[in-house]
DSSP file (Angstrom, degrees, kcal/mol; ACC not computed):
  #  RESIDUE AA STRUCTURE BP1 BP2  ACC     N-H-->O    O-->H-N    N-H-->O    O-->H-N    TCO  KAPPA ALPHA  PHI   PSI    X-CA   Y-CA   Z-CA
    1    1 A X              0   0    0      0, 0.0     2,-0.2     0, 0.0     0, 0.0   0.000 360.0 360.0 360.0 133.3  109.8  119.2  124.6
    2    2 A X        -     0   0    0      1,-0.1     2,-0.1     2,-0.0     0, 0.0  -0.538 360.0-125.1 -79.7 143.4  107.4  116.4  125.4
    3    3 A X     >  -     0   0    0     -2,-0.2     4,-2.2     1,-0.1     5,-0.2  -0.314  28.0-104.1 -78.8 170.8  107.2  115.2  129.0
    4    4 A X  H  > S+     0   0    0      1,-0.2     4,-2.4     2,-0.2     5,-0.2   0.891 122.2  51.9 -63.5 -40.1  107.7  111.5  129.9
    5    5 A X  H  > S+     0   0    0      1,-0.2     4,-2.2     2,-0.2    -1,-0.2   0.877 109.3  50.1 -67.1 -35.8  104.0  111.0  130.4
    6    6 A X  H  > S+     0   0    0      2,-0.2     4,-2.3     1,-0.2    -2,-0.2   0.914 110.8  49.2 -66.8 -42.2  103.3  112.4  126.9
    7    7 A X  H  X S+     0   0    0     -4,-2.2     4,-2.4     1,-0.2    -2,-0.2   0.905 111.8  49.1 -62.8 -41.2  105.9  110.2  125.4
    8    8 A X  H  X S+     0   0    0     -4,-2.4     4,-2.5     2,-0.2    -1,-0.2   0.899 110.0  51.3 -65.8 -40.2  104.4  107.2  127.1
    9    9 A X  H  X S+     0   0    0     -4,-2.2     4,-2.4     2,-0.2    -2,-0.2   0.909 111.0  48.0 -63.3 -41.9  100.9  108.1  126.0
   10   10 A X  H  X S+     0   0    0     -4,-2.3     4,-2.6     2,-0.2     5,-0.2   0.916 111.8  49.8 -65.0 -43.1  102.1  108.4  122.4
   11   11 A X  H  X S+     0   0    0     -4,-2.4     4,-2.0     1,-0.2    -2,-0.2   0.910 112.3  47.6 -61.4 -42.7  103.9  105.0  122.6
   12   12 A X  H  X S+     0   0    0     -4,-2.5     4,-2.2     2,-0.2    -2,-0.2   0.908 111.7  50.4 -65.6 -41.3  100.8  103.4  124.0
   13   13 A X  H  X S+     0   0    0     -4,-2.4     4,-2.1     1,-0.2    -2,-0.2   0.934 112.3  46.0 -61.6 -47.0   98.6  104.9  121.4
   14   14 A X  H  X S+     0   0    0     -4,-2.6     4,-2.2     1,-0.2    -1,-0.2   0.840 110.1  54.6 -66.9 -32.5  100.8  103.7  118.6
   15   15 A X  H  X S+     0   0    0     -4,-2.0     4,-2.1    -5,-0.2    -1,-0.2   0.910 108.1  49.0 -65.9 -41.9  101.0  100.3  120.2
   16   16 A X  H  X S+     0   0    0     -4,-2.2     4,-1.5     2,-0.2    -2,-0.2   0.887 109.7  52.5 -64.7 -38.5   97.2  100.0  120.1
   17   17 A X  H  <>S+     0   0    0     -4,-2.1     5,-2.7     1,-0.2     4,-0.3   0.930 109.1  49.4 -60.8 -44.9   97.2  101.1  116.5
   18   18 A X  H ><5S+     0   0    0     -4,-2.2     3,-1.3     1,-0.2    -2,-0.2   0.886 107.3  54.2 -62.5 -39.7   99.7   98.4  115.6
   19   19 A X  H 3<5S+     0   0    0     -4,-2.1    -1,-0.2     1,-0.3    -2,-0.2   0.821 106.9  52.2 -64.2 -30.5   97.6   95.8  117.5
   20   20 A X  T 3<5S-     0   0    0     -4,-1.5    -1,-0.3    -3,-0.3    -2,-0.2   0.477 123.3-107.6 -82.1  -2.9   94.6   96.8  115.3
   21   21 A X  T < 5S+     0   0    0     -3,-1.3     2,-0.3    -4,-0.3    -3,-0.2   0.664  78.1 129.2  86.5  16.8   96.7   96.3  112.2
   22   22 A X      < -     0   0    0     -5,-2.7     2,-0.3    -6,-0.2    -1,-0.3  -0.718  38.3-162.9-104.8 156.3   97.1  100.0  111.4
   23   23 A X        -     0   0    0     -2,-0.3     2,-0.4    -3,-0.1    -9,-0.0  -0.984  15.4-129.9-136.9 147.9  100.3  102.0  110.8
   24   24 A X        +     0   0    0     -2,-0.3     2,-0.3   -10,-0.1   -10,-0.0  -0.786  35.8 159.4 -94.9 139.5  101.2  105.6  110.8
   25   25 A X        -     0   0    0     -2,-0.4     2,-0.4     2,-0.0    -2,-0.0  -0.986  34.2-119.1-155.4 162.3  102.9  107.1  107.8
   26   26 A X        -     0   0    0     -2,-0.3     2,-0.3     2,-0.0    -2,-0.0  -0.835  24.9-171.6-107.0 138.4  103.6  110.5  106.2
   27   27 A X        -     0   0    0     -2,-0.4     2,-0.4     2,-0.0    -2,-0.0  -0.933  15.0-139.4-126.0 152.9  102.5  111.4  102.7
   28   28 A X        +     0   0    0     -2,-0.3     2,-0.3     0, 0.0    -2,-0.0  -0.914  38.6 136.7-109.7 138.5  103.3  114.5  100.7
   29   29 A X        -     0   0    0     -2,-0.4     2,-0.1     0, 0.0     5,-0.1  -0.968  54.0 -61.6-164.7 177.3  100.6  116.0   98.5
   30   30 A X    >   -     0   0    0     -2,-0.3     3,-1.3     1,-0.1     4,-0.3  -0.404  42.2-124.0 -69.5 146.1   99.0  119.2   97.4
   31   31 A X  G >  S+     0   0    0      1,-0.3     3,-1.1     2,-0.2     4,-0.3   0.839 112.9  59.7 -58.2 -33.5   97.4  121.4  100.0
   32   32 A X  G 3  S+     0   0    0      1,-0.2     4,-0.3     2,-0.1    -1,-0.3   0.743 103.5  51.1 -68.0 -23.0   94.2  121.2   98.0
   33   33 A X  G <> S+     0   0    0     -3,-1.3     4,-2.9     1,-0.2     5,-0.3   0.376  78.6 102.2 -95.7   3.6   94.1  117.4   98.4
   34   34 A X  H <> S+     0   0    0     -3,-1.1     4,-2.3    -4,-0.3     5,-0.2   0.931  85.0  42.0 -55.2 -52.4   94.6  117.3  102.2
   35   35 A X  H  > S+     0   0    0     -4,-0.3     4,-2.4    -3,-0.2    -1,-0.2   0.884 114.9  52.0 -64.9 -38.4   90.9  116.6  103.0
   36   36 A X  H  > S+     0   0    0     -4,-0.3     4,-2.4     2,-0.2    -2,-0.2   0.937 111.4  45.8 -62.7 -47.4   90.6  114.1  100.2
   37   37 A X  H  X S+     0   0    0     -4,-2.9     4,-2.6     1,-0.2    -2,-0.2   0.903 113.6  49.5 -64.5 -41.2   93.7  112.1  101.3
   38   38 A X  H  X S+     0   0    0     -4,-2.3     4,-2.5    -5,-0.3    -1,-0.2   0.907 111.2  48.7 -65.1 -40.5   92.6  112.2  104.9
   39   39 A X  H  X S+     0   0    0     -4,-2.4     4,-2.3     2,-0.2    -2,-0.2   0.897 112.1  48.8 -68.4 -38.0   89.1  111.0  104.1
   40   40 A X  H  X S+     0   0    0     -4,-2.4     4,-2.6     2,-0.2    -2,-0.2   0.937 112.8  47.9 -64.0 -45.1   90.5  108.1  101.9
   41   41 A X  H  X S+     0   0    0     -4,-2.6     4,-1.0     1,-0.2    -2,-0.2   0.899 111.4  50.9 -62.6 -40.3   92.9  107.1  104.7
   42   42 A X  H  < S+     0   0    0     -4,-2.5     3,-0.4     1,-0.2     4,-0.3   0.921 112.7  45.7 -62.9 -44.2   90.0  107.2  107.2
   43   43 A X  H >< S+     0   0    0     -4,-2.3     3,-1.5     1,-0.2    -2,-0.2   0.896 109.5  54.5 -66.8 -40.1   87.8  105.0  105.1
   44   44 A X  H 3< S+     0   0    0     -4,-2.6    -1,-0.2     1,-0.3    -2,-0.2   0.698  97.8  64.9 -69.6 -17.2   90.6  102.5  104.3
   45   45 A X  T 3< S+     0   0    0     -4,-1.0    -1,-0.3    -3,-0.4    -2,-0.2   0.636  91.4  82.0 -78.9 -12.1   91.2  102.1  108.0
   46   46 A X  S <  S-     0   0    0     -3,-1.5     2,-0.5    -4,-0.3    -3,-0.0  -0.417  76.3-134.2 -85.0 165.6   87.7  100.5  108.3
   47   47 A X        +     0   0    0     -2,-0.1     2,-0.3     4,-0.0    -3,-0.1  -0.924  51.3 115.1-124.4 105.8   86.9   96.9  107.5
   48   48 A X  S  > S-     0   0    0     -2,-0.5     4,-1.9     1,-0.1     5,-0.1  -0.961  73.5-102.1-156.9 170.5   83.8   96.4  105.4
   49   49 A X  H  > S+     0   0    0     -2,-0.3     4,-1.9     1,-0.2     5,-0.1   0.873 121.2  54.2 -66.5 -36.6   82.7   95.1  102.0
   50   50 A X  H  > S+     0   0    0      1,-0.2     4,-2.0     2,-0.2    -1,-0.2   0.891 108.6  48.4 -64.7 -39.4   82.3   98.7  100.8
   51   51 A X  H  > S+     0   0    0      2,-0.2     4,-2.8     1,-0.2    -1,-0.2   0.859 107.5  55.7 -69.3 -35.2   85.9   99.5  101.8
   52   52 A X  H  X S+     0   0    0     -4,-1.9     4,-2.2     2,-0.2    -2,-0.2   0.897 108.5  48.1 -63.4 -39.1   87.1   96.4  100.1
   53   53 A X  H  X S+     0   0    0     -4,-1.9     4,-2.4     2,-0.2    -2,-0.2   0.906 111.9  49.6 -65.9 -41.2   85.5   97.6   96.9
   54   54 A X  H  X S+     0   0    0     -4,-2.0     4,-2.5     2,-0.2    -2,-0.2   0.919 111.0  49.5 -61.9 -44.1   87.1  101.0   97.3
   55   55 A X  H  X S+     0   0    0     -4,-2.8     4,-2.4     1,-0.2    -2,-0.2   0.911 112.0  48.2 -62.1 -43.3   90.5   99.5   98.0
   56   56 A X  H  X S+     0   0    0     -4,-2.2     4,-2.4     2,-0.2    -1,-0.2   0.902 111.7  49.7 -64.8 -41.1   90.2   97.3   94.8
   57   57 A X  H  X S+     0   0    0     -4,-2.4     4,-2.3     2,-0.2    -2,-0.2   0.899 111.7  48.3 -65.7 -40.2   89.1  100.3   92.7
   58   58 A X  H  X S+     0   0    0     -4,-2.5     4,-2.2     2,-0.2    -2,-0.2   0.919 111.7  49.4 -66.0 -42.5   92.0  102.4   94.0
   59   59 A X  H  X S+     0   0    0     -4,-2.4     4,-1.6     1,-0.2    -2,-0.2   0.916 112.3  48.5 -61.7 -42.2   94.5   99.6   93.3
   60   60 A X  H  < S+     0   0    0     -4,-2.4    -1,-0.2     1,-0.2    -2,-0.2   0.905 114.5  45.3 -64.2 -41.7   93.1   99.1   89.8
   61   61 A X  H  < S+     0   0    0     -4,-2.3    -1,-0.2     1,-0.2    -2,-0.2   0.808 121.0  37.8 -72.4 -29.8   93.2  102.8   89.1
   62   62 A X  H  < S+     0   0    0     -4,-2.2     2,-0.6    -5,-0.2    -2,-0.2   0.553  91.9  96.1-102.6  -8.8   96.7  103.3   90.5
   63   63 A X     <  -     0   0    0     -4,-1.6     2,-0.2    -5,-0.2    -4,-0.0  -0.721  67.8-139.3 -87.5 120.0   98.5  100.1   89.4
   64   64 A X        +     0   0    0     -2,-0.6     2,-0.3     2,-0.0    -2,-0.1  -0.498  48.1 113.3 -73.3 148.1  100.5  100.5   86.2
   65   65 A X  S    S-     0   0    0     -2,-0.2     2,-1.3     0, 0.0     3,-0.1  -0.985  73.9 -49.5 173.8-173.6  100.2   97.5   83.9
   66   66 A X    >   +     0   0    0     -2,-0.3     3,-0.5     1,-0.2    -2,-0.0  -0.704  47.2 178.6 -87.1  93.5   99.0   96.2   80.6
   67   67 A X  T 3  S+     0   0    0     -2,-1.3    -1,-0.2     1,-0.2     4,-0.1   0.751  74.7  63.5 -69.5 -23.6   95.4   97.5   80.6
   68   68 A X  T >  S+     0   0    0     -3,-0.1     3,-1.2     2,-0.1     2,-0.4   0.851  86.0  83.6 -69.4 -33.4   94.7   96.0   77.1
   69   69 A X  T <  S-     0   0    0     -3,-0.5    -3,-0.0     1,-0.3     0, 0.0  -0.586 110.1  -3.5 -79.0 123.3   95.2   92.4   78.3
   70   70 A X  T 3> S+     0   0    0     -2,-0.4     4,-2.2     3,-0.1    -1,-0.3   0.643  87.9 136.5  75.8  15.2   92.2   90.8   79.9
   71   71 A X  H <>  +     0   0    0     -3,-1.2     4,-2.3     1,-0.2     5,-0.1   0.886  69.7  48.6 -63.9 -40.6   90.1   94.0   79.6
   72   72 A X  H  > S+     0   0    0     -4,-0.3     4,-2.4     2,-0.2    -1,-0.2   0.875 110.8  51.4 -68.3 -36.5   87.0   92.3   78.4
   73   73 A X  H  > S+     0   0    0      2,-0.2     4,-2.1     1,-0.2    -2,-0.2   0.927 111.2  47.4 -65.4 -44.5   87.2   89.7   81.2
   74   74 A X  H  X S+     0   0    0     -4,-2.2     4,-1.4     1,-0.2    -2,-0.2   0.898 111.4  51.3 -63.1 -40.3   87.6   92.4   83.8
   75   75 A X  H  < S+     0   0    0     -4,-2.3     4,-0.5     1,-0.2    -2,-0.2   0.910 110.1  49.1 -64.1 -41.8   84.6   94.4   82.3
   76   76 A X  H >< S+     0   0    0     -4,-2.4     3,-0.8     1,-0.2    -1,-0.2   0.867 108.7  53.3 -65.9 -35.3   82.4   91.3   82.4
   77   77 A X  H 3< S+     0   0    0     -4,-2.1    -1,-0.2     1,-0.2    -2,-0.2   0.798 108.3  50.3 -69.8 -27.4   83.4   90.6   86.0
   78   78 A X  T 3< S+     0   0    0     -4,-1.4    -1,-0.2    -3,-0.2    -2,-0.2   0.519  86.0 120.4 -84.7  -5.7   82.3   94.2   86.9
   79   79 A X    X   -     0   0    0     -3,-0.8     3,-1.5    -4,-0.5    -3,-0.1  -0.262  69.8-132.1 -61.4 142.1   79.0   93.7   85.2
   80   80 A X  T 3  S+     0   0    0      1,-0.3    -1,-0.1     3,-0.0    -4,-0.0   0.632 103.9  67.9 -68.9 -10.5   75.9   94.2   87.3
   81   81 A X  T >   +     0   0    0     -5,-0.1     3,-2.1     2,-0.1    -1,-0.3   0.411  67.9 126.7 -88.8   2.6   74.6   90.9   85.8
   82   82 A X  T <  S+     0   0    0     -3,-1.5    -5,-0.0     1,-0.3    -6,-0.0  -0.433  83.2   8.9 -62.2 126.8   77.3   88.8   87.5
   83   83 A X  T 3  S+     0   0    0     -2,-0.2    -1,-0.3     1,-0.0    -2,-0.1   0.611  89.9 124.0  79.9  13.0   75.5   86.0   89.4
   84   84 A X    <   -     0   0    0     -3,-2.1    -2,-0.1     2,-0.0    -1,-0.0   0.577  67.2-135.9 -82.6  -8.4   72.1   86.8   87.9
   85   85 A X        -     0   0    0     -4,-0.2     2,-0.2     1,-0.2    -3,-0.1   0.953  31.5-172.8  52.2  59.6   71.7   83.2   86.6
   86   86 A X        -     0   0    0     -5,-0.2     2,-0.9     1,-0.0    -1,-0.2  -0.565  25.8-128.4 -80.9 145.8   70.4   84.2   83.2
   87   87 A X        +     0   0    0     -2,-0.2    -1,-0.0     1,-0.1    -2,-0.0  -0.845  35.0 168.1 -94.3 103.7   69.1   81.6   80.7
   88   88 A X        +     0   0    0     -2,-0.9     2,-0.2     2,-0.1    -1,-0.1   0.174  30.2 124.6-103.3  16.0   71.0   82.3   77.6
   89   89 A X        -     0   0    0      1,-0.0     2,-0.3     0, 0.0    -2,-0.1  -0.502  46.2-152.0 -77.6 147.5   70.1   79.2   75.7
   90   90 A X        -     0   0    0     -2,-0.2     2,-0.2     3,-0.0    -2,-0.1  -0.891  21.3-107.8-117.3 148.2   68.5   79.5   72.2
   91   91 A X        -     0   0    0     -2,-0.3     2,-0.4     1,-0.1     0, 0.0  -0.537  37.6-116.1 -72.0 141.3   66.2   77.1   70.5
   92   92 A X        -     0   0    0     -2,-0.2    -1,-0.1     1,-0.1     2,-0.1  -0.641  30.5-125.7 -78.3 128.8   67.8   75.3   67.6
   93   93 A X        -     0   0    0     -2,-0.4     2,-0.3     1,-0.1    -1,-0.1  -0.367  27.4-100.7 -72.8 155.0   66.2   76.2   64.3
   94   94 A X        -     0   0    0      1,-0.1    -1,-0.1    -2,-0.1     0, 0.0  -0.600  46.6-110.0 -72.4 129.6   64.9   73.4   62.0
   95   95 A X        -     0   0    0     -2,-0.3     2,-0.2     1,-0.1    -1,-0.1  -0.297  31.1-117.4 -63.9 146.5   67.5   72.9   59.3
   96   96 A X        -     0   0    0      1,-0.1     2,-0.5    -3,-0.0    -1,-0.1  -0.508  22.6-116.7 -80.6 150.3   66.5   74.0   55.8
   97   97 A X        -     0   0    0     -2,-0.2     2,-0.5     2,-0.0    -1,-0.1  -0.777  31.2-163.5 -87.1 128.6   66.2   71.5   52.9
   98   98 A X        -     0   0    0     -2,-0.5     2,-0.8     2,-0.0     0, 0.0  -0.956  11.8-143.7-116.9 128.1   68.7   72.2   50.3
   99   99 A X              0   0    0     -2,-0.5    -2,-0.0     1,-0.2     0, 0.0  -0.819 360.0 360.0 -92.8 111.6   68.4   70.8   46.8
  100  100 A X              0   0    0     -2,-0.8    -1,-0.2     0, 0.0    -2,-0.0   0.404 360.0 360.0 -97.3 360.0   71.9   70.0   45.5
């Protein structure tokens, strides 16, 4: 049985978590995945650009949907050349003379 001071400490801790925008929840998984799940949860509790990329990748991998639709657009957006400002213009060839 928890004492009153222990209950108050837990309530204060959970209140601070809520103020930081975090929530506690329970998940079920394989014993072998315990460390993986904990490390993912730990990383997702941070706020950085790298974590935003991780979150987006996880959502993409875990969200069911029509993967065929818009696949090429998504692939182009993930390209390392995005924002590289490439000059893709070609010189126009001189038209051939055709004897009709």
